[in-house]
RODO-2510 file (C-alpha; in nm, 4 decimals, decimal comma):
residues 163
     n   res          X          Y          Z
     1     m    20,4396     1,3832    17,9793
     2     g    20,2762     1,2873    17,6488
     3     r    20,3197     0,9699    17,4471
     4     l    20,6297     0,7599    17,5094
     5     n    20,8805     0,7336    17,2260
     6     n    21,1151     0,4526    17,1338
     7     r    21,4368     0,4459    17,3402
     8     q    21,2694     0,6501    17,6145
     9     h    21,2808     0,4901    17,9603
    10     f    20,9425     0,3581    18,0720
    11     p    20,8332     0,5710    18,3701
    12     k    20,7853     0,4381    18,7213
    13     l    20,4259     0,3257    18,7615
    14     q    20,2767     0,1430    19,0579
    15     v    19,9259    -0,0013    19,0942
    16     p    19,7734    -0,2548    19,3338
    17     a    19,8095    -0,6139    19,2111
    18     v    19,5455    -0,8849    19,2040
    19     g    19,6223    -1,1155    19,4945
    20     g    19,7945    -0,8471    19,6998
    21     g    20,1036    -0,6332    19,6833
    22     s    20,1813    -0,3955    19,4015
    23     l    20,2644    -0,4108    19,0356
    24     s    20,5742    -0,1916    18,9980
    25     l    20,6646    -0,1048    18,6424
    26     p    20,9056    -0,1312    18,4787
    27     d    21,0913    -0,2921    18,7729
    28     d    20,8768    -0,6075    18,7831
    29     l    20,9727    -0,6795    18,4219
    30     a    21,3457    -0,6075    18,4583
    31     g    21,6070    -0,8466    18,3276
    32     g    21,4168    -0,9656    18,0225
    33     f    21,2062    -0,8108    17,7537
    34     g    20,8821    -0,6756    17,8954
    35     v    20,5285    -0,6222    17,7764
    36     v    20,2956    -0,3766    17,9485
    37     l    19,9300    -0,4123    17,8510
    38     i    19,6908    -0,1386    17,9576
    39     y    19,3437    -0,2715    17,8902
    40     r    19,0048    -0,0999    17,8887
    41     g    18,8332    -0,3328    18,1342
    42     s    18,7006    -0,6835    18,1857
    43     w    18,3812    -0,5865    18,0002
    44     c    18,5747    -0,5300    17,6743
    45     p    18,5682    -0,8352    17,4425
    46     y    18,8818    -0,7201    17,2574
    47     c    19,0719    -0,6886    17,5875
    48     n    18,9574    -1,0348    17,6932
    49     a    19,0808    -1,1761    17,3623
    50     q    19,4162    -0,9975    17,3940
    51     l    19,4811    -1,1098    17,7519
    52     a    19,3775    -1,4680    17,6729
    53     a    19,6073    -1,4682    17,3681
    54     f    19,9042    -1,3545    17,5769
    55     q    19,8292    -1,6310    17,8266
    56     r    19,8100    -1,8935    17,5488
    57     a    20,1464    -1,7656    17,4189
    58     s    20,3106    -1,7842    17,7632
    59     d    20,5360    -2,0787    17,6711
    60     t    20,6597    -1,9088    17,3537
    61     l    20,7111    -1,5760    17,5285
    62     g    20,8725    -1,7412    17,8314
    63     a    21,1245    -1,9202    17,6082
    64     l    21,2198    -1,5765    17,4728
    65     d    21,2441    -1,4364    17,8277
    66     v    20,9520    -1,2010    17,7676
    67     r    20,7641    -1,0979    18,0825
    68     v    20,4087    -0,9671    18,0654
    69     a    20,2069    -0,7450    18,2987
    70     a    19,8624    -0,5916    18,2523
    71     l    19,6572    -0,3263    18,4281
    72     s    19,3243    -0,1467    18,4162
    73     v    19,0969     0,0753    18,6209
    74     d    18,8774    -0,2245    18,7143
    75     d    18,8437    -0,2877    19,0867
    76     e    19,0194    -0,5809    19,2517
    77     e    18,7229    -0,8202    19,2521
    78     t    18,6461    -0,7588    18,8841
    79     s    19,0148    -0,8008    18,7966
    80     r    19,0432    -1,1191    19,0032
    81     k    18,7483    -1,2713    18,8158
    82     l    18,9130    -1,1842    18,4830
    83     v    19,2408    -1,3467    18,5959
    84     e    19,0503    -1,6607    18,6982
    85     k    18,8399    -1,6678    18,3793
    86     h    19,1473    -1,6696    18,1543
    87     h    19,3854    -1,8437    18,3977
    88     l    19,6259    -1,5522    18,3621
    89     g    19,9705    -1,6401    18,4907
    90     f    20,1165    -1,2915    18,4563
    91     p    20,0681    -1,0076    18,7063
    92     v    19,7551    -0,7976    18,6685
    93     g    19,7134    -0,4583    18,8303
    94     h    19,3783    -0,3138    18,9302
    95     s    19,2260     0,0160    19,0400
    96     a    19,4755     0,2152    18,8332
    97     d    19,4552     0,5915    18,8777
    98     i    19,3537     0,7166    18,5332
    99     d    19,5239     1,0545    18,5656
   100     a    19,8488     0,9038    18,6949
   101     v    19,8633     0,6498    18,4099
   102     v    19,7861     0,9172    18,1506
   103     e    20,0532     1,1457    18,2980
   104     a    20,3119     0,8659    18,2984
   105     t    20,2362     0,7002    17,9636
   106     g    20,0191     0,9284    17,7531
   107     a    19,7444     0,6629    17,7237
   108     y    19,4155     0,7783    17,5770
   109     v    19,0999     0,7986    17,7902
   110     n    18,7473     0,7377    17,6628
   111     e    18,4939     1,0169    17,6274
   112     p    18,2110     0,9397    17,8737
   113     s    17,8648     0,9536    17,7193
   114     p    17,5354     1,0575    17,8783
   115     a    17,4375     0,6880    17,8886
   116     d    17,7701     0,5679    18,0320
   117     q    17,9697     0,7959    18,2599
   118     r    18,2506     0,5451    18,3233
   119     r    18,6019     0,6673    18,2561
   120     y    18,8628     0,4135    18,1523
   121     l    19,1973     0,3910    17,9808
   122     q    19,2035     0,2923    17,6152
   123     s    19,4118    -0,0050    17,5060
   124     t    19,7805     0,0806    17,5169
   125     g    20,0752    -0,1557    17,4873
   126     f    20,4490    -0,1296    17,5279
   127     v    20,7344    -0,3639    17,4495
   128     l    21,0313    -0,2875    17,6720
   129     a    21,3976    -0,3755    17,6361
   130     p    21,5669    -0,5501    17,9302
   131     d    21,6916    -0,2081    18,0507
   132     g    21,3338    -0,0730    18,0703
   133     t    21,3453     0,1432    17,7594
   134     v    21,0563     0,1456    17,5150
   135     i    21,1149    -0,0585    17,1995
   136     t    20,7693     0,0059    17,0617
   137     a    20,4462     0,1619    17,1833
   138     v    20,0954     0,0982    17,0510
   139     y    19,8353     0,3605    17,1411
   140     s    19,4701     0,3036    17,0612
   141     s    19,2041     0,5714    17,0858
   142     g    18,9241     0,3140    17,0749
   143     a    18,8327    -0,0515    17,0975
   144     i    19,0716    -0,1936    16,8371
   145     g    19,4430    -0,1592    16,7697
   146     r    19,6634    -0,3419    17,0184
   147     l    19,9705    -0,5594    17,0665
   148     v    19,9386    -0,9281    16,9846
   149     p    20,1733    -1,1938    17,1221
   150     e    20,2850    -1,3202    16,7807
   151     d    20,4124    -0,9735    16,6884
   152     v    20,5919    -0,9389    17,0229
   153     a    20,7612    -1,2789    16,9802
   154     g    20,8629    -1,1941    16,6233
   155     l    21,0034    -0,8571    16,7274
   156     v    21,2056    -1,0066    17,0125
   157     r    21,3415    -1,2804    16,7834
   158     y    21,4403    -1,0184    16,5262
   159     l    21,6116    -0,8007    16,7875
   160     r    21,8044    -1,0973    16,9272
   161     d    21,9154    -1,2088    16,5803
   162     h    22,0231    -0,8590    16,4745
   163     s    22,1734    -0,7082    16,7870
***
């Protein structure tokens, strides 16, 4: 499919959710603005900082009717520990199929090295309109470059004030 463009509908994506059930995107974010965070893994300090920041901003984002969901290729136990560590109150998907996520969203994948053969998705973030269309997409090909909650809140405020 390639990278998602603004005003394009976010594709259907389903991954297992921490705690049971499934994370179904964009449906689970419908009705309000949505944020989809694809993170590299619980081992990534930048991902930990991003997820913790979105949790700390939950009151601000909630007041703006912004719903957040995150996912990675981490297994369920690893993802559950990350949720507990940061007291994440938003849904977190685990065990994402790399090829399916790349096909649906165009996310970058790391280049495995001889020392580390793990494959994982690079940080990718989307802000969605209430109808599930992409307002903005942030694609990173490495460790840095990602959505931050302050920017999401500012964007949503701007859109509400100028719609």
